C-alpha atoms as a printed R data frame, in Angstrom:
    type eleno elety resid chain resno       x       y        z
1   ATOM     1    CA   UNK     A     1 142.410 202.931  -66.413
2   ATOM     2    CA   UNK     A     2 139.919 200.064  -66.804
3   ATOM     3    CA   UNK     A     3 136.845 200.788  -68.949
4   ATOM     4    CA   UNK     A     4 133.605 199.142  -69.943
5   ATOM     5    CA   UNK     A     5 132.610 199.551  -73.511
6   ATOM     6    CA   UNK     A     6 128.785 199.991  -73.795
7   ATOM     7    CA   UNK     A     7 126.937 200.197  -77.155
8   ATOM     8    CA   UNK     A     8 130.244 198.984  -78.427
9   ATOM     9    CA   UNK     A     9 129.563 198.642  -82.131
10  ATOM    10    CA   UNK     A    10 132.705 197.680  -83.892
11  ATOM    11    CA   UNK     A    11 134.970 199.066  -81.141
12  ATOM    12    CA   UNK     A    12 135.810 202.608  -82.139
13  ATOM    13    CA   UNK     A    13 135.880 203.619  -78.468
14  ATOM    14    CA   UNK     A    14 138.046 200.618  -77.649
15  ATOM    15    CA   UNK     A    15 140.679 201.232  -80.317
16  ATOM    16    CA   UNK     A    16 141.017 204.899  -79.281
17  ATOM    17    CA   UNK     A    17 141.123 204.004  -75.581
18  ATOM    18    CA   UNK     A    18 143.551 201.140  -75.901
19  ATOM    19    CA   UNK     A    19 145.914 203.130  -78.117
20  ATOM    20    CA   UNK     A    20 146.892 205.238  -75.220
21  ATOM    21    CA   UNK     A    21 147.036 202.415  -72.613
22  ATOM    22    CA   UNK     A    22 143.536 202.121  -71.178
23  ATOM    23    CA   UNK     A    23 142.358 198.521  -70.580
24  ATOM    24    CA   UNK     A    24 138.946 197.160  -71.635
25  ATOM    25    CA   UNK     A    25 137.394 194.650  -69.232
26  ATOM    26    CA   UNK     A    26 134.052 193.947  -71.078
27  ATOM    27    CA   UNK     A    27 131.791 195.084  -73.751
28  ATOM    28    CA   UNK     A    28 128.031 195.222  -74.561
29  ATOM    29    CA   UNK     A    29 126.613 195.178  -78.156
30  ATOM    30    CA   UNK     A    30 123.151 193.929  -79.280
31  ATOM    31    CA   UNK     A    31 123.757 193.714  -82.988
32  ATOM    32    CA   UNK     A    32 125.169 190.322  -83.868
33  ATOM    33    CA   UNK     A    33 126.818 191.529  -87.043
34  ATOM    34    CA   UNK     A    34 128.651 194.384  -85.229
35  ATOM    35    CA   UNK     A    35 129.553 191.901  -82.452
36  ATOM    36    CA   UNK     A    36 131.079 189.601  -84.972
37  ATOM    37    CA   UNK     A    37 133.326 192.466  -86.318
38  ATOM    38    CA   UNK     A    38 134.145 193.533  -82.738
39  ATOM    39    CA   UNK     A    39 135.302 190.033  -81.784
40  ATOM    40    CA   UNK     A    40 137.224 189.540  -84.965
41  ATOM    41    CA   UNK     A    41 139.110 192.794  -84.470
42  ATOM    42    CA   UNK     A    42 139.731 192.729  -80.636
43  ATOM    43    CA   UNK     A    43 140.952 190.090  -78.369
44  ATOM    44    CA   UNK     A    44 137.989 189.563  -76.044
45  ATOM    45    CA   UNK     A    45 138.892 186.207  -74.587
46  ATOM    46    CA   UNK     A    46 138.060 186.099  -70.874
47  ATOM    47    CA   UNK     A    47 136.223 189.432  -70.932
48  ATOM    48    CA   UNK     A    48 132.663 190.187  -69.902
49  ATOM    49    CA   UNK     A    49 130.345 189.965  -72.911
50  ATOM    50    CA   UNK     A    50 126.894 191.457  -72.823
51  ATOM    51    CA   UNK     A    51 124.309 191.621  -75.598
52  ATOM    52    CA   UNK     A    52 120.934 193.396  -74.928
53  ATOM    53    CA   UNK     A    53 121.701 195.988  -72.349
54  ATOM    54    CA   UNK     A    54 118.037 196.152  -71.274
55  ATOM    55    CA   UNK     A    55 118.141 192.469  -70.384
56  ATOM    56    CA   UNK     A    56 121.263 192.780  -68.072
57  ATOM    57    CA   UNK     A    57 120.092 192.606  -64.466
58  ATOM    58    CA   UNK     A    58 121.371 194.843  -61.642
59  ATOM    59    CA   UNK     A    59 123.043 191.778  -60.178
60  ATOM    60    CA   UNK     A    60 124.927 191.072  -63.329
61  ATOM    61    CA   UNK     A    61 126.087 194.810  -63.383
62  ATOM    62    CA   UNK     A    62 127.372 194.542  -59.796
63  ATOM    63    CA   UNK     A    63 129.258 191.355  -60.798
64  ATOM    64    CA   UNK     A    64 131.295 193.416  -63.193
65  ATOM    65    CA   UNK     A    65 133.193 194.832  -60.337
66  ATOM    66    CA   UNK     A    66 135.523 197.837  -60.400
67  ATOM    67    CA   UNK     A    67 135.711 200.060  -63.563
68  ATOM    68    CA   UNK     A    68 137.274 203.539  -63.865
69  ATOM    69    CA   UNK     A    69 135.388 204.616  -66.986
70  ATOM    70    CA   UNK     A    70 132.127 203.708  -68.674
71  ATOM    71    CA   UNK     A    71 132.278 204.534  -72.356
72  ATOM    72    CA   UNK     A    72 129.252 204.682  -74.633
73  ATOM    73    CA   UNK     A    73 128.110 206.129  -77.890
74  ATOM    74    CA   UNK     A    74 124.449 205.629  -76.992
75  ATOM    75    CA   UNK     A    75 122.158 205.270  -79.995
76  ATOM    76    CA   UNK     A    76 121.785 208.697  -81.615
77  ATOM    77    CA   UNK     A    77 118.971 208.185  -84.238
78  ATOM    78    CA   UNK     A    78 116.407 209.551  -81.861
79  ATOM    79    CA   UNK     A    79 118.239 212.892  -81.614
80  ATOM    80    CA   UNK     A    80 119.601 213.195  -85.123
81  ATOM    81    CA   UNK     A    81 118.485 215.767  -87.670
82  ATOM    82    CA   UNK     A    82 118.530 212.872  -90.123
83  ATOM    83    CA   UNK     A    83 115.658 211.123  -88.242
84  ATOM    84    CA   UNK     A    84 112.311 211.977  -86.719
85  ATOM    85    CA   UNK     A    85 113.965 213.506  -83.570
86  ATOM    86    CA   UNK     A    86 111.502 212.078  -81.143
87  ATOM    87    CA   UNK     A    87 114.103 211.939  -78.476
88  ATOM    88    CA   UNK     A    88 112.985 210.145  -75.250
89  ATOM    89    CA   UNK     A    89 109.707 209.233  -77.002
90  ATOM    90    CA   UNK     A    90 111.746 206.898  -79.157
91  ATOM    91    CA   UNK     A    91 112.774 203.729  -77.319
92  ATOM    92    CA   UNK     A    92 116.383 204.281  -78.713
93  ATOM    93    CA   UNK     A    93 116.491 207.581  -76.863
94  ATOM    94    CA   UNK     A    94 115.706 206.000  -73.561
95  ATOM    95    CA   UNK     A    95 118.805 203.781  -73.752
96  ATOM    96    CA   UNK     A    96 120.721 206.698  -72.235
97  ATOM    97    CA   UNK     A    97 119.074 205.674  -68.967
98  ATOM    98    CA   UNK     A    98 120.691 202.260  -69.174
99  ATOM    99    CA   UNK     A    99 124.051 204.013  -69.059
100 ATOM   100    CA   UNK     A   100 122.750 205.882  -65.998
101 ATOM   101    CA   UNK     A   101 121.706 202.539  -64.445
102 ATOM   102    CA   UNK     A   102 125.243 201.136  -64.897
103 ATOM   103    CA   UNK     A   103 126.762 204.279  -63.560
104 ATOM   104    CA   UNK     A   104 124.483 204.297  -60.484
105 ATOM   105    CA   UNK     A   105 125.635 200.701  -59.561
106 ATOM   106    CA   UNK     A   106 129.358 200.816  -60.638
107 ATOM   107    CA   UNK     A   107 130.120 204.464  -59.734
108 ATOM   108    CA   UNK     A   108 133.108 204.849  -62.210
109 ATOM   109    CA   UNK     A   109 135.233 207.890  -61.791
110 ATOM   110    CA   UNK     A   110 134.519 208.923  -65.390
111 ATOM   111    CA   UNK     A   111 131.744 208.730  -67.880
112 ATOM   112    CA   UNK     A   112 132.839 209.137  -71.544
113 ATOM   113    CA   UNK     A   113 129.811 209.447  -73.824
114 ATOM   114    CA   UNK     A   114 129.119 210.467  -77.442
115 ATOM   115    CA   UNK     A   115 126.126 211.492  -79.508
116 ATOM   116    CA   UNK     A   116 125.013 213.608  -82.450
117 ATOM   117    CA   UNK     A   117 125.353 217.418  -82.196
118 ATOM   118    CA   UNK     A   118 121.513 217.677  -82.536
119 ATOM   119    CA   UNK     A   119 121.276 216.282  -78.970
120 ATOM   120    CA   UNK     A   120 122.195 219.708  -77.653
121 ATOM   121    CA   UNK     A   121 119.128 221.537  -79.084
122 ATOM   122    CA   UNK     A   122 116.639 218.684  -79.328
123 ATOM   123    CA   UNK     A   123 113.385 219.797  -77.889
124 ATOM   124    CA   UNK     A   124 114.720 223.315  -77.351
125 ATOM   125    CA   UNK     A   125 117.473 221.867  -75.110
126 ATOM   126    CA   UNK     A   126 115.101 220.066  -72.751
127 ATOM   127    CA   UNK     A   127 116.393 216.624  -73.740
128 ATOM   128    CA   UNK     A   128 120.089 217.571  -72.944
129 ATOM   129    CA   UNK     A   129 118.842 219.263  -69.756
130 ATOM   130    CA   UNK     A   130 117.204 215.995  -68.752
131 ATOM   131    CA   UNK     A   131 120.461 214.101  -69.344
132 ATOM   132    CA   UNK     A   132 122.434 216.650  -67.351
133 ATOM   133    CA   UNK     A   133 119.894 216.485  -64.525
134 ATOM   134    CA   UNK     A   134 119.999 212.632  -64.428
135 ATOM   135    CA   UNK     A   135 123.904 212.686  -64.247
136 ATOM   136    CA   UNK     A   136 123.789 215.374  -61.568
137 ATOM   137    CA   UNK     A   137 121.487 213.234  -59.482
138 ATOM   138    CA   UNK     A   138 123.957 210.337  -59.828
139 ATOM   139    CA   UNK     A   139 126.773 212.617  -58.517
140 ATOM   140    CA   UNK     A   140 128.465 213.566  -61.757
141 ATOM   141    CA   UNK     A   141 129.620 216.977  -62.846
142 ATOM   142    CA   UNK     A   142 129.512 217.236  -66.570
143 ATOM   143    CA   UNK     A   143 131.477 218.970  -69.302
144 ATOM   144    CA   UNK     A   144 131.063 218.612  -73.134
145 ATOM   145    CA   UNK     A   145 132.455 219.753  -76.410
146 ATOM   146    CA   UNK     A   146 131.392 219.500  -80.017
147 ATOM   147    CA   UNK     A   147 134.326 218.076  -82.013
148 ATOM   148    CA   UNK     A   148 134.572 217.537  -85.750
149 ATOM   149    CA   UNK     A   149 136.342 214.529  -87.122
150 ATOM   150    CA   UNK     A   150 137.930 216.605  -89.877
151 ATOM   151    CA   UNK     A   151 140.144 218.293  -87.243
152 ATOM   152    CA   UNK     A   152 141.674 214.959  -86.166
153 ATOM   153    CA   UNK     A   153 143.372 213.690  -89.244
154 ATOM   154    CA   UNK     A   154 140.513 212.034  -91.150
155 ATOM   155    CA   UNK     A   155 138.747 213.870  -94.136
156 ATOM   156    CA   UNK     A   156 135.230 213.536  -92.836
157 ATOM   157    CA   UNK     A   157 132.981 216.415  -91.773
158 ATOM   158    CA   UNK     A   158 131.459 214.799  -88.804
159 ATOM   159    CA   UNK     A   159 130.346 216.850  -85.775
160 ATOM   160    CA   UNK     A   160 129.515 215.056  -82.609
161 ATOM   161    CA   UNK     A   161 129.118 216.042  -79.028
162 ATOM   162    CA   UNK     A   162 131.427 214.352  -76.529
163 ATOM   163    CA   UNK     A   163 130.446 214.298  -72.776
164 ATOM   164    CA   UNK     A   164 132.619 213.680  -69.843
165 ATOM   165    CA   UNK     A   165 131.130 213.045  -66.457
166 ATOM   166    CA   UNK     A   166 133.350 213.398  -63.414
167 ATOM   167    CA   UNK     A   167 132.298 211.610  -60.182
168 ATOM   168    CA   UNK     A   168 131.822 214.415  -57.717
169 ATOM   169    CA   UNK     A   169 134.673 214.735  -55.104
170 ATOM   170    CA   UNK     A   170 137.293 213.101  -57.300
171 ATOM   171    CA   UNK     A   171 137.557 215.623  -60.183
172 ATOM   172    CA   UNK     A   172 140.917 217.177  -60.857
173 ATOM   173    CA   UNK     A   173 140.589 219.460  -63.940
174 ATOM   174    CA   UNK     A   174 138.593 219.601  -67.184
175 ATOM   175    CA   UNK     A   175 139.194 217.435  -70.205
176 ATOM   176    CA   UNK     A   176 137.748 220.101  -72.487
177 ATOM   177    CA   UNK     A   177 138.373 222.171  -74.434
178 ATOM   178    CA   UNK     A   178 140.502 220.119  -76.803
179 ATOM   179    CA   UNK     A   179 142.091 222.216  -79.520
180 ATOM   180    CA   UNK     A   180 144.098 220.567  -82.246
181 ATOM   181    CA   UNK     A   181 147.518 222.084  -82.705
182 ATOM   182    CA   UNK     A   182 149.086 222.986  -86.043
183 ATOM   183    CA   UNK     A   183 145.723 222.800  -87.738
184 ATOM   184    CA   UNK     A   184 145.707 223.873  -91.386
185 ATOM   185    CA   UNK     A   185 142.869 225.613  -93.044
186 ATOM   186    CA   UNK     A   186 141.268 224.446  -96.298
187 ATOM   187    CA   UNK     A   187 140.308 227.972  -97.277
188 ATOM   188    CA   UNK     A   188 137.067 227.760  -95.327
189 ATOM   189    CA   UNK     A   189 136.353 229.980  -92.429
190 ATOM   190    CA   UNK     A   190 137.439 228.386  -89.108
191 ATOM   191    CA   UNK     A   191 134.654 226.488  -87.415
192 ATOM   192    CA   UNK     A   192 133.310 227.563  -84.058
193 ATOM   193    CA   UNK     A   193 133.227 224.580  -81.784
194 ATOM   194    CA   UNK     A   194 130.812 224.513  -78.824
195 ATOM   195    CA   UNK     A   195 132.205 223.684  -75.325
196 ATOM   196    CA   UNK     A   196 130.243 223.672  -72.040
197 ATOM   197    CA   UNK     A   197 130.344 222.420  -68.532
198 ATOM   198    CA   UNK     A   198 128.255 222.314  -65.334
199 ATOM   199    CA   UNK     A   199 130.849 223.596  -62.974
200 ATOM   200    CA   UNK     A   200 132.433 226.951  -62.196
201 ATOM   201    CA   UNK     A   201 136.233 227.251  -62.244
202 ATOM   202    CA   UNK     A   202 136.235 227.498  -58.449
203 ATOM   203    CA   UNK     A   203 134.631 224.137  -58.224
204 ATOM   204    CA   UNK     A   204 130.981 224.914  -57.456
205 ATOM   205    CA   UNK     A   205 128.213 223.422  -59.548
206 ATOM   206    CA   UNK     A   206 125.909 225.494  -61.675
207 ATOM   207    CA   UNK     A   207 123.590 225.308  -64.682
208 ATOM   208    CA   UNK     A   208 124.411 224.858  -68.247
209 ATOM   209    CA   UNK     A   209 125.032 228.532  -69.018
210 ATOM   210    CA   UNK     A   210 128.846 228.291  -69.019
211 ATOM   211    CA   UNK     A   211 130.007 228.156  -72.620
212 ATOM   212    CA   UNK     A   212 133.422 228.581  -74.057
213 ATOM   213    CA   UNK     A   213 134.221 228.979  -77.732
214 ATOM   214    CA   UNK     A   214 137.352 228.165  -79.647
215 ATOM   215    CA   UNK     A   215 138.160 228.220  -83.271
216 ATOM   216    CA   UNK     A   216 139.691 225.294  -85.133
217 ATOM   217    CA   UNK     A   217 139.828 223.867  -88.647
218 ATOM   218    CA   UNK     A   218 141.556 221.175  -90.562
219 ATOM   219    CA   UNK     A   219 140.638 218.931  -93.510
220 ATOM   220    CA   UNK     A   220 142.544 216.342  -95.388
221 ATOM   221    CA   UNK     A   221 142.394 214.809  -98.908
222 ATOM   222    CA   UNK     A   222 140.065 212.025  -99.699
223 ATOM   223    CA   UNK     A   223 141.879 208.899 -100.733
224 ATOM   224    CA   UNK     A   224 140.460 206.957 -103.685
225 ATOM   225    CA   UNK     A   225 141.671 203.296 -103.683
226 ATOM   226    CA   UNK     A   226 140.297 199.722 -103.989
227 ATOM   227    CA   UNK     A   227 137.347 200.809 -106.153
228 ATOM   228    CA   UNK     A   228 135.105 199.178 -108.767
229 ATOM   229    CA   UNK     A   229 134.264 200.582 -112.137
230 ATOM   230    CA   UNK     A   230 132.075 203.692 -111.432
231 ATOM   231    CA   UNK     A   231 128.783 204.716 -113.016
232 ATOM   232    CA   UNK     A   232 128.601 207.903 -114.987
233 ATOM   233    CA   UNK     A   233 126.321 210.243 -113.123
234 ATOM   234    CA   UNK     A   234 127.448 213.705 -114.043
235 ATOM   235    CA   UNK     A   235 129.051 215.514 -117.043
236 ATOM   236    CA   UNK     A   236 132.055 217.785 -117.251
237 ATOM   237    CA   UNK     A   237 130.976 221.411 -117.877
238 ATOM   238    CA   UNK     A   238 133.989 222.504 -119.995
239 ATOM   239    CA   UNK     A   239 135.091 225.355 -117.746
240 ATOM   240    CA   UNK     A   240 138.714 226.298 -117.584
241 ATOM   241    CA   UNK     A   241 139.079 224.514 -114.279
242 ATOM   242    CA   UNK     A   242 137.454 221.212 -115.004
243 ATOM   243    CA   UNK     A   243 134.375 220.640 -112.836
244 ATOM   244    CA   UNK     A   244 131.111 218.746 -112.910
245 ATOM   245    CA   UNK     A   245 127.732 219.897 -111.866
246 ATOM   246    CA   UNK     A   246 125.867 217.815 -109.320
247 ATOM   247    CA   UNK     A   247 122.212 218.168 -108.794
248 ATOM   248    CA   UNK     A   248 121.517 219.629 -105.355
249 ATOM   249    CA   UNK     A   249 118.398 220.686 -103.487
250 ATOM   250    CA   UNK     A   250 119.194 224.342 -103.346
251 ATOM   251    CA   UNK     A   251 118.004 227.537 -105.036
252 ATOM   252    CA   UNK     A   252 120.856 227.256 -107.572
253 ATOM   253    CA   UNK     A   253 119.868 223.686 -108.214
254 ATOM   254    CA   UNK     A   254 123.402 222.294 -108.504
255 ATOM   255    CA   UNK     A   255 126.822 222.319 -106.848
256 ATOM   256    CA   UNK     A   256 130.157 222.154 -108.550
257 ATOM   257    CA   UNK     A   257 132.573 219.466 -107.820
258 ATOM   258    CA   UNK     A   258 136.110 218.604 -109.025
259 ATOM   259    CA   UNK     A   259 138.496 215.698 -108.705
260 ATOM   260    CA   UNK     A   260 138.722 214.404 -105.069
261 ATOM   261    CA   UNK     A   261 135.521 216.047 -103.893
262 ATOM   262    CA   UNK     A   262 132.860 213.880 -102.292
263 ATOM   263    CA   UNK     A   263 129.242 213.674 -103.464
264 ATOM   264    CA   UNK     A   264 126.397 212.528 -101.380
265 ATOM   265    CA   UNK     A   265 124.522 210.080 -103.622
266 ATOM   266    CA   UNK     A   266 121.375 209.624 -101.395
267 ATOM   267    CA   UNK     A   267 118.062 211.462 -101.612
268 ATOM   268    CA   UNK     A   268 118.691 212.783 -105.126
269 ATOM   269    CA   UNK     A   269 115.256 214.386 -105.343
270 ATOM   270    CA   UNK     A   270 115.113 215.791 -101.818
271 ATOM   271    CA   UNK     A   271 113.996 219.362 -101.357
272 ATOM   272    CA   UNK     A   272 115.562 219.749  -97.923
273 ATOM   273    CA   UNK     A   273 118.919 218.071  -97.988
274 ATOM   274    CA   UNK     A   274 121.983 220.321  -98.262
275 ATOM   275    CA   UNK     A   275 125.767 220.019  -98.598
276 ATOM   276    CA   UNK     A   276 125.730 217.383 -101.267
277 ATOM   277    CA   UNK     A   277 129.278 218.153 -102.344
278 ATOM   278    CA   UNK     A   278 132.181 218.016  -99.954
279 ATOM   279    CA   UNK     A   279 135.280 220.006 -101.020
280 ATOM   280    CA   UNK     A   280 138.129 217.447 -100.648
281 ATOM   281    CA   UNK     A   281 136.268 216.055  -97.637
282 ATOM   282    CA   UNK     A   282 133.521 213.441  -97.136
283 ATOM   283    CA   UNK     A   283 130.200 214.389  -95.769
284 ATOM   284    CA   UNK     A   284 129.110 212.693  -92.597
285 ATOM   285    CA   UNK     A   285 129.107 208.919  -93.099
286 ATOM   286    CA   UNK     A   286 125.667 207.401  -92.714
287 ATOM   287    CA   UNK     A   287 124.718 203.699  -92.472
288 ATOM   288    CA   UNK     A   288 124.114 203.330  -96.144
289 ATOM   289    CA   UNK     A   289 126.141 203.343  -99.359
290 ATOM   290    CA   UNK     A   290 125.576 207.006  -99.885
291 ATOM   291    CA   UNK     A   291 128.987 208.632 -100.376
292 ATOM   292    CA   UNK     A   292 130.617 209.049 -103.718
293 ATOM   293    CA   UNK     A   293 133.933 210.520 -104.866
294 ATOM   294    CA   UNK     A   294 134.932 212.322 -108.161
295 ATOM   295    CA   UNK     A   295 137.512 210.323 -110.052
296 ATOM   296    CA   UNK     A   296 140.244 211.841 -112.337
297 ATOM   297    CA   UNK     A   297 138.097 210.943 -115.349
298 ATOM   298    CA   UNK     A   298 135.231 212.868 -113.764
299 ATOM   299    CA   UNK     A   299 133.100 209.858 -113.120
300 ATOM   300    CA   UNK     A   300 131.531 209.580 -109.677
301 ATOM   301    CA   UNK     A   301 131.799 206.289 -107.852
302 ATOM   302    CA   UNK     A   302 130.625 205.292 -104.374
303 ATOM   303    CA   UNK     A   303 133.141 204.924 -101.682
304 ATOM   304    CA   UNK     A   304 134.125 201.394 -100.812
305 ATOM   305    CA   UNK     A   305 133.520 199.903  -97.338
306 ATOM   306    CA   UNK     A   306 137.307 200.055  -96.703
307 ATOM   307    CA   UNK     A   307 137.385 203.731  -97.424
308 ATOM   308    CA   UNK     A   308 134.406 204.334  -95.133
309 ATOM   309    CA   UNK     A   309 136.220 202.588  -92.358
310 ATOM   310    CA   UNK     A   310 139.323 204.615  -93.083
311 ATOM   311    CA   UNK     A   311 137.212 207.799  -92.735
312 ATOM   312    CA   UNK     A   312 136.369 206.636  -89.224
313 ATOM   313    CA   UNK     A   313 140.073 206.154  -88.406
314 ATOM   314    CA   UNK     A   314 140.096 202.409  -88.453
315 ATOM   315    CA   UNK     A   315 143.342 200.784  -89.665
316 ATOM   316    CA   UNK     A   316 143.258 198.477  -92.615
317 ATOM   317    CA   UNK     A   317 144.099 195.437  -90.596
318 ATOM   318    CA   UNK     A   318 140.921 195.949  -88.469
319 ATOM   319    CA   UNK     A   319 138.824 196.303  -91.663
320 ATOM   320    CA   UNK     A   320 140.336 193.155  -93.077
321 ATOM   321    CA   UNK     A   321 139.385 191.122  -89.988
322 ATOM   322    CA   UNK     A   322 135.852 192.489  -90.039
323 ATOM   323    CA   UNK     A   323 135.613 191.840  -93.755
324 ATOM   324    CA   UNK     A   324 136.119 188.154  -93.118
325 ATOM   325    CA   UNK     A   325 133.025 187.869  -91.024
326 ATOM   326    CA   UNK     A   326 130.624 190.418  -92.606
327 ATOM   327    CA   UNK     A   327 129.034 191.472  -95.863
328 ATOM   328    CA   UNK     A   328 129.653 194.795  -97.528
329 ATOM   329    CA   UNK     A   329 126.233 196.115  -96.548
330 ATOM   330    CA   UNK     A   330 126.938 195.378  -92.866
331 ATOM   331    CA   UNK     A   331 130.395 196.981  -93.210
332 ATOM   332    CA   UNK     A   332 128.897 200.156  -94.579
333 ATOM   333    CA   UNK     A   333 126.353 200.200  -91.768
334 ATOM   334    CA   UNK     A   334 128.987 199.565  -89.163
335 ATOM   335    CA   UNK     A   335 131.209 202.487  -90.376
336 ATOM   336    CA   UNK     A   336 128.264 204.824  -90.339
337 ATOM   337    CA   UNK     A   337 127.249 203.843  -86.806
338 ATOM   338    CA   UNK     A   338 130.806 204.053  -85.371
339 ATOM   339    CA   UNK     A   339 132.645 206.768  -83.594
340 ATOM   340    CA   UNK     A   340 135.834 208.264  -85.118
341 ATOM   341    CA   UNK     A   341 138.819 206.476  -83.578
342 ATOM   342    CA   UNK     A   342 141.148 209.546  -83.827
343 ATOM   343    CA   UNK     A   343 138.770 211.714  -81.723
344 ATOM   344    CA   UNK     A   344 138.354 209.084  -79.095
345 ATOM   345    CA   UNK     A   345 142.163 208.694  -78.907
346 ATOM   346    CA   UNK     A   346 142.571 212.486  -78.328
347 ATOM   347    CA   UNK     A   347 140.110 212.513  -75.530
348 ATOM   348    CA   UNK     A   348 141.491 209.223  -74.066
349 ATOM   349    CA   UNK     A   349 144.921 210.840  -73.934
350 ATOM   350    CA   UNK     A   350 143.583 213.745  -71.979
351 ATOM   351    CA   UNK     A   351 141.879 211.498  -69.513
352 ATOM   352    CA   UNK     A   352 145.184 209.651  -69.038
353 ATOM   353    CA   UNK     A   353 147.108 212.865  -68.436
354 ATOM   354    CA   UNK     A   354 144.604 214.150  -66.036
355 ATOM   355    CA   UNK     A   355 144.490 210.840  -64.116
356 ATOM   356    CA   UNK     A   356 148.295 210.921  -63.883
357 ATOM   357    CA   UNK     A   357 148.113 214.339  -62.267
358 ATOM   358    CA   UNK     A   358 145.567 213.301  -59.702
């Protein structure tokens, strides 16, 4: 199917979609540095290229022509627990309605959207209700699921909500729930993933009360390669199983970490941040250089930009191309802002299967 890549970033949606055979016809990205990486990675010759989505006229949207899918990880800072969570009061939050504008004109069969998990409960659920209402008015039945990147072959604990809109009258069956097969536990309790939709099994529309729960879990081992000499920031505590103690904003005051664990290096004096140590898995990548890993000599070093891109499922060849046109600070930012390619690929595969059955 042909898709349009909105809020394209460095092309995480595109890599996942193209990996199963979908075709990109154009992209939109306002950040010139992200756009440079995108164009270095992907063959965009002859494609529609848009920059500031708010400056694209309705006539220009109509000129795009036929698309089957609109993809978009619309800016999430307005809904994230890491930010002020002002939602639609924040101009970044209103950018969702640009997706709605494109959808109202192009009427693609599917909408494939991504955002932070906090979108679901922002403003006691009213923000998400507004989004569902807007899509309903445009003629889309909606389903969604919270998926964690750690369950898709990358060692990063990153929960995001993925939203599929089906143009009413053309829907076959649901994309969600997606359950990864042969998942292995890392001795943690399986995670409850949230799944929902706005349609009854018999095809009639309804509210957001339909929720399905399924249990999944999988983590990998954090790779530590291509690193610089680390800075000593913690001391081995001499226990039988070698560990280091990392200052953490908890009642205990510290967390224990061992070789291969990740450590969040940001906000060292925060009284509210939690989860500073990831057991053989990275915490959610942010846009700064805030992730560290425990080395065999029990030093902690920050992850390299290449490792951050790997944690988002990007192949090294893609990173190499982006590295030629961008600084390390931009590469860190781009990794933190991206979607995880592996998760996109899994959903894109389901879309292809369902479309083949239609």
